[in-house]
N, C-alpha and C positions, 0 to 999 in steps of 0.2 A: 040477497047476503052478500054481502063484500065482505072475500077473502079472509078478512083478519076476526070480523066478528063469528065467524064458521068457526077459527080454528077455538076462539076463547069458548065458543060453547061445546065444540067435542074437550078441549080439557074439562070443562065442569061437568058434564057427564061421565065421561073417565073417573074423574075421582070421586063423583055420587054415583056409579056404579063397581067400584072397588069400596068406599070406604060401607056399602048395604049390603056385599059378600061376607064381608067380615062379620058383621052386625048380626047375621040371619044364619041358626041354630043349624048344623048340616050333619049332627050323628053321625061323626067323623070321632079319631079315639083324641084324648084331651092334649090339650096344644102344650104340654108338658110332656107326650111322648113323641111329637112332632123334633123331626131333624133334619138339618137341610138337606139340597139335590142328594140322592140315593145314588151307588154308582155305575145306575142302569141311565140318567140321566145326566148327570155331573161334566161338564166337558162336549156332550155333544149340541148338533147345531142340526135344524127339521126346517120344513118348509110348508107352506100351508096347500092340502092338496086340497081340501076340504071343510068347508064352512054352515052348521045349521044355520035353514034359512033365506044361505044367499044361490038359491040357485044351483046354477053352476058356477062356483069359483076359477076365474080366468086363473092359467095356470104362469101369465106373466104376474101378476099381483105381488108381487116382490113382500110376503108375508110372512114372514124369517122368526124363529125362535130358539134363541141360545140357554145355555145351562150351566155359569161357569163361577166357582167361587162364591155360592151362593145366592145369587143373583140368576134372574129371567129377566133377555135383554129377545129385540131382534128390531127388524122395523114392519110397524105396523100398514107399509103399504108406499105413505108420504112421508110417515116421521117415525121418527126409533125412539124404542124406550125402555127400561128396565126398572124392574122392582126384584126384591128379596123375593125369595124364595123356598120352602117350605115341605117337606111330605112325611107322611107316616109311614114304615115299609108294610106291608100283610097281602089280607089275597085281594082286599080291594084297599089300592095302594092311593091313599090319598094327599091331595096337591095345597096347594095355598099361596097364589101368588098376587104379592102387592100389599101395600100398597105400592102403585108406580107411578111413574113419570114421563112424561114424554117432551121433545119439542112440538113446538106450534107454529109449523110451517101449512098453508094453506094449498091443495092441490086442486085439481079437479076435483064438481060435486059426485058422481058415480063413487071414486075413490078416497074421498073423506065419510059418504054413507057409512060404505065396507067397512072403513079402519075405526070408526066408532064400533063398530056393534064387535068384529075382531073384540078390540078392547072389551070391553062391558061381558062378550064370554072368554074370554080370558080370567077376568075377575072375574068370573062366577064358581069355573072349574074348580069344583073340591075332590072328583077323583080320576086318575089315570091308568093309563096300561099301554103296552104295547107287547102286542098280536105279533101271531108268530109269520105275520104276512109282514114283520118291519114297520109297522107303522104306529106312530103315537098319537091315540085321542085322548081326548080332554071328554070330563065329563060334569054333568050337575045331575045328583042322585045318581040314577041309572040311565038318565038321556044325555044319547053322544052332541058335544056340541064344537068340537073341535078336531080336524083327520090331518096328522102332520107326514110329512114321508122325510126319510133322512135327506140331509143337505151333508155338502162338503165344508168342513168347519177350515178357511183363510187362517194366515196366520204372516 
């Protein structure tokens, strides 16, 4: 498959995953209760430490997530992405990211596969938590999807 075709396929898969994530009922608080990213997320930067189904996520994968001005953004490994983010505080804090958009560059096949998986899991996430270990975890129902370590914000 040519790189341009692969890039278009990635955008289509991400758009479909984002759309499905928002159509499926999640059992979360009503949308009227959702608010922009709370104080514990606003202005923070994260680096992917682990991804469900990825085996060992390489430390140099370059996948990042930033929360600022009601947006989630970052680098998915090859392409940059951004989209709106909303959270509902509480014991099981809920989160909704997207629909997101991304650039359309191509890259090595392994990096592109990891990027497609990351963006799909990000869109599927419906709950988050920051543990005592300082790691940000994103969940779908009770299944951990993504784990991030705190990163420096470069300004």
